C-alpha positions in Angstrom: 0.0 0.0 0.0 2.8 2.4 0.9 4.5 1.8 -2.5 1.3 2.6 -4.3 0.8 5.8 -2.3 4.4 6.8 -2.9 4.0 6.2 -6.6 0.8 8.3 -6.7 2.4 11.2 -4.8 5.4 11.1 -7.1 3.2 11.0 -10.2 1.2 13.9 -8.9 4.3 15.9 -8.2 5.6 15.1 -11.7 2.3 16.3 -13.2 2.5 19.5 -11.2 6.0 20.1 -12.4 5.0 19.4 -16.0 2.0 21.7 -15.8 4.2 24.5 -14.5 6.7 24.0 -17.4 9.4 22.9 -14.9 9.7 19.2 -15.5 11.0 16.6 -13.1 13.9 14.4 -14.4 15.2 11.1 -13.1 18.6 12.6 -12.1 16.8 14.9 -9.7 15.4 12.1 -7.6 17.2 10.7 -4.6 18.2 7.0 -4.7 15.3 5.9 -2.4 12.8 7.7 -4.6 14.3 6.0 -7.7 14.0 2.5 -6.1 10.4 3.1 -5.0 9.5 4.5 -8.4 10.9 1.5 -10.2 9.0 -0.8 -7.9 5.7 1.1 -8.3 5.9 1.3 -12.1 5.9 -2.4 -12.7 8.2 -2.0 -15.7 9.1 -4.8 -18.0 11.8 -7.1 -16.6 14.2 -6.1 -19.4 13.8 -2.4 -18.7 14.6 -3.1 -15.0 17.6 -5.2 -16.0 18.8 -2.4 -18.3 18.4 0.1 -15.4 20.4 -2.2 -13.1 23.1 -2.6 -15.8 22.4 -6.3 -15.9 22.1 -6.3 -19.7 23.6 -4.1 -22.3 22.2 -3.3 -25.7 23.7 -4.1 -29.1 22.2 -4.4 -32.6 20.0 -7.5 -31.7 16.3 -8.1 -31.5 16.1 -7.7 -27.7 17.7 -4.2 -28.0 15.1 -3.3 -30.6 12.3 -4.4 -28.3 13.7 -2.4 -25.4 14.2 0.7 -27.5 10.7 0.4 -28.9 9.4 0.2 -25.4 11.4 3.2 -24.2 10.0 5.3 -27.1 6.3 4.5 -26.5 4.4 7.6 -25.6 4.3 7.7 -21.8 3.8 10.2 -19.0 4.9 10.9 -15.5 7.3 8.6 -13.8 7.5 6.1 -16.6 8.4 8.9 -19.1 11.0 10.2 -16.6 12.6 6.7 -16.3 12.5 5.9 -20.0 14.0 9.2 -20.9 16.8 8.7 -18.4 17.5 5.2 -19.9 17.3 6.5 -23.4 19.9 9.2 -22.6 22.1 6.6 -20.8 22.0 4.4 -23.9 22.9 7.3 -26.2 25.8 8.4 -24.0 27.4 4.9 -24.0 26.4 3.7 -27.5 29.0 2.9 -30.2 29.1 1.0 -33.4 26.0 -0.6 -34.8 23.9 0.3 -31.8 24.8 4.0 -32.3 23.7 3.7 -35.9 20.2 2.5 -34.8 19.5 5.3 -32.3 18.6 8.2 -34.7 15.1 6.9 -35.3 14.6 6.4 -31.6 15.8 9.9 -30.7 13.5 11.2 -33.4 10.5 9.3 -31.9 11.3 10.4 -28.4 11.4 14.0 -29.4 8.2 13.7 -31.4 6.4 11.9 -28.6 7.4 14.3 -25.8 8.9 17.5 -27.4 8.5 19.9 -24.6 9.8 17.5 -22.0 12.8 16.5 -24.1 13.6 20.0 -25.4 13.4 21.5 -21.9 16.0 19.0 -20.8 18.2 19.3 -23.8 18.2 23.1 -23.5 20.0 22.7 -20.2 22.2 19.7 -21.1 24.2 20.6 -24.1 26.3 17.5 -24.2 23.4 15.1 -24.6 21.6 17.7 -26.8 24.6 17.5 -29.2 24.1 13.7 -29.4 20.4 14.0 -30.2 21.2 16.6 -32.8 23.8 14.4 -34.5 21.6 11.3 -34.4 18.4 13.0 -35.6 20.3 14.7 -38.4 21.6 11.3 -39.6 18.1 9.9 -39.3 16.7 12.7 -41.4 19.5 12.5 -44.0 19.3 8.7 -44.5 15.5 8.6 -44.7 15.1 11.7 -47.0 13.1 13.6 -44.4 13.5 17.4 -44.2 14.2 19.5 -41.2 11.0 21.4 -42.1 9.0 18.2 -41.8 10.5 17.5 -38.4 10.0 21.0 -37.2 6.3 21.1 -38.4 5.7 17.8 -36.7 6.7 19.0 -33.3 6.2 22.8 -33.3 2.5 22.8 -32.6 3.1 21.0 -29.3 6.2 22.9 -28.1 6.0 25.6 -25.6 9.7 26.4 -25.6 9.8 27.6 -29.2 13.0 29.6 -28.7 15.0 26.4 -28.0 13.1 24.6 -30.7 14.5 27.1 -33.2 18.1 26.6 -31.9 17.7 22.8 -31.9 16.4 22.6 -35.4 19.0 25.1 -36.7 21.8 22.9 -35.2 20.2 19.8 -36.9 20.1 21.7 -40.1 23.8 22.5 -39.8 24.5 18.9 -39.3 22.4 18.0 -42.3 24.4 20.4 -44.4 27.6 18.8 -43.3 26.2 15.4 -44.3 25.3 16.7 -47.7 28.8 17.9 -48.5 
């Protein structure tokens, strides 16, 4: 019962932060809150193993399933955890796994543009990774930056950073076209 109550309170606070435009991110939680949140979410066993560093991703079918799960539209605590895991994967990816991530970054931004852009506007190192991966995704799939921008602009409150983010993707695209 206490786990459920804790989860509900944390979800409520997450919604309150979201409403105010000040989002709550996984890194801001204390360790005990993280543990309780993981337990209260009843996440897939592979997601929990990924969080606990008991499995690592590569270019196999399990990794695709996990990445697909992380990029499903979610809210509150689940979105917070999934976004943290996605960022952790991006930070540590190399080789074939890295080549797979562009589409997943694209999907995450499209599914939660305000949440992601608010974070990226304050975390330039991971923002640079998203920019590079999304630019590659656009380039290799013949999408335009205009299509991407139009897809997310209607649901973005931080339009100033959206302009910066898209401009940096556009610069990466120009480099790829050279």
